[in-house]
C-alpha positions in Angstrom: -51.5 -3.0 -53.6 -54.4 -1.5 -51.6 -54.7 -2.1 -47.9 -56.7 -5.2 -47.1 -57.3 -7.5 -44.2 -55.3 -10.8 -44.3 -55.3 -13.9 -42.1 -52.6 -16.3 -41.2 -53.6 -19.3 -39.1 -50.9 -21.3 -37.2 -51.4 -24.6 -35.4 -50.1 -24.6 -31.8 -47.8 -27.5 -32.5 -45.8 -25.2 -34.7 -44.3 -23.7 -31.5 -42.9 -27.1 -30.3 -39.1 -27.4 -30.3 -37.6 -30.5 -31.7 -36.4 -32.1 -34.9 -38.7 -31.3 -37.9 -38.6 -31.4 -41.7 -40.3 -28.7 -43.7 -40.9 -27.7 -47.3 -41.8 -24.2 -48.4 -44.1 -24.3 -51.5 -43.8 -20.9 -53.2 -45.9 -19.6 -56.1 -44.7 -16.7 -58.2 -46.9 -16.3 -61.3 -46.8 -19.7 -63.1 -43.6 -20.8 -61.2 -43.7 -23.2 -58.4 -40.6 -23.2 -56.3 -39.8 -25.4 -53.3 -37.3 -25.0 -50.4 -36.5 -28.0 -48.2 -35.2 -27.6 -44.6 -35.0 -29.0 -41.1 -34.7 -27.9 -37.5 -31.7 -29.1 -35.4 -28.6 -27.1 -35.2 -25.2 -28.4 -36.4 -23.2 -26.6 -33.7 -25.4 -26.7 -30.5 -27.9 -29.1 -28.9 -30.8 -26.8 -29.9 -33.6 -27.9 -32.2 -36.0 -25.0 -32.8 -39.7 -25.0 -33.5 -40.9 -24.7 -37.1 -42.3 -21.3 -36.2 -38.8 -20.0 -35.4 -37.4 -21.2 -38.7 -40.5 -19.9 -40.5 -39.7 -16.4 -39.4 -36.0 -16.6 -39.8 -36.2 -17.7 -43.4 -38.1 -14.5 -44.3 -36.0 -12.2 -42.0 -32.9 -10.1 -42.8 -30.3 -12.1 -40.8 -28.1 -13.4 -43.5 -27.0 -16.3 -41.4 -30.6 -17.6 -41.0 -32.5 -16.5 -44.1 -31.6 -19.1 -46.7 -35.0 -19.0 -48.3 -34.8 -15.3 -48.8 -31.3 -15.6 -50.3 -32.4 -18.4 -52.6 -35.4 -16.4 -53.9 -33.3 -13.3 -54.4 -30.7 -15.4 -56.4 -33.6 -16.4 -58.7 -34.6 -12.7 -59.0 -37.7 -13.0 -56.8 -38.4 -10.4 -54.2 -40.3 -11.7 -51.1 -43.3 -9.3 -51.8 -43.5 -10.5 -55.4 -44.5 -14.0 -54.2 -48.2 -14.7 -54.8 -48.5 -17.4 -52.1 -46.3 -19.2 -49.5 -47.3 -22.6 -48.2 -45.2 -24.1 -45.3 -45.5 -27.8 -44.9 -43.9 -29.3 -41.8 -43.6 -32.8 -40.4 -42.7 -33.7 -36.8 -41.5 -33.6 -34.3 -39.4 -36.5 -35.4 -37.4 -36.3 -32.2 -37.7 -34.0 -29.2 -35.0 -31.4 -28.5 -32.0 -33.1 -26.9 -30.5 -32.2 -23.6 -26.8 -32.2 -24.7 -24.6 -32.6 -27.8 -24.0 -36.4 -27.3 -27.8 -37.1 -27.6 -28.3 -34.4 -30.1 -25.8 -35.6 -32.8 -27.4 -38.9 -33.7 -30.9 -37.4 -34.0 -29.5 -34.4 -36.0 -27.7 -36.8 -38.3 -30.8 -38.9 -38.9 -32.9 -35.9 -39.7 -30.2 -34.4 -42.0 -30.2 -37.6 -44.0 -34.0 -37.4 -44.3 -33.7 -33.8 -45.4 -31.4 -34.7 -48.2 -33.6 -37.6 -49.3 -36.6 -35.3 -49.3 -34.9 -32.6 -51.3 -33.5 -35.1 -53.8 -36.8 -37.0 -54.1 -38.7 -33.8 -54.8 -36.1 -32.8 -57.4 -36.2 -36.2 -59.1 -40.0 -36.0 -59.1 -39.7 -32.9 -61.3 -40.3 -30.2 -58.7 -38.1 -27.0 -58.8 -36.2 -27.2 -55.5 -34.3 -24.0 -54.8 -31.7 -25.5 -52.5 -29.3 -28.4 -52.7 -28.9 -30.4 -49.5 -25.6 -32.1 -48.8 -25.4 -35.0 -46.4 -23.5 -38.3 -46.3 -25.2 -39.6 -43.2 -27.0 -43.0 -43.4 -30.8 -42.9 -44.1 -33.3 -44.8 -42.0 -35.5 -46.4 -44.7 -38.4 -47.1 -42.4 -38.5 -43.5 -41.2 -38.2 -42.3 -44.8 -41.2 -44.3 -45.8 -43.3 -42.6 -43.1 -42.0 -39.1 -44.0 -42.4 -39.5 -47.8 -45.9 -40.8 -47.3 -46.8 -37.7 -45.3 -45.3 -35.3 -47.8 -47.0 -37.1 -50.8 -50.3 -35.4 -49.8 -48.8 -32.1 -50.8 -46.4 -33.3 -53.4 -48.1 -36.2 -55.2 -45.2 -36.8 -57.6 -42.8 -37.6 -54.7 -41.6 -41.3 -55.0 -43.4 -41.9 -58.4 
């Protein structure tokens, strides 16, 4: 590929730490692949900004680059991808001060992440990752989130 000028525009809110849900929408030729994720660590009271997860997913740290690993498992090299779109919703909750206040928020967002991944899969989208979670879903919050993501994924909830 010859050298060319490219542009990436990021909204400032993408730097805000907290609990977010996101979907990578990846185009490779005629394939459309999705990856669903969230911010909010399992083992610490930290909830990173979407920007942090954005970079980690494409990086080389095997403990943080789940998107890269899922693409490679499908035989797709990162540079082969025609286009990456990153859709993110939040912050659903601010970052917590300690684990006691972090856990309920993390659990709520984890249940939403699973519902989003399952809903996109059921709607016929090719979701790269499987999300496991048995935590209870907040139906009212799910309605808000699914409505937001329907703009990008119109088959969600149909």
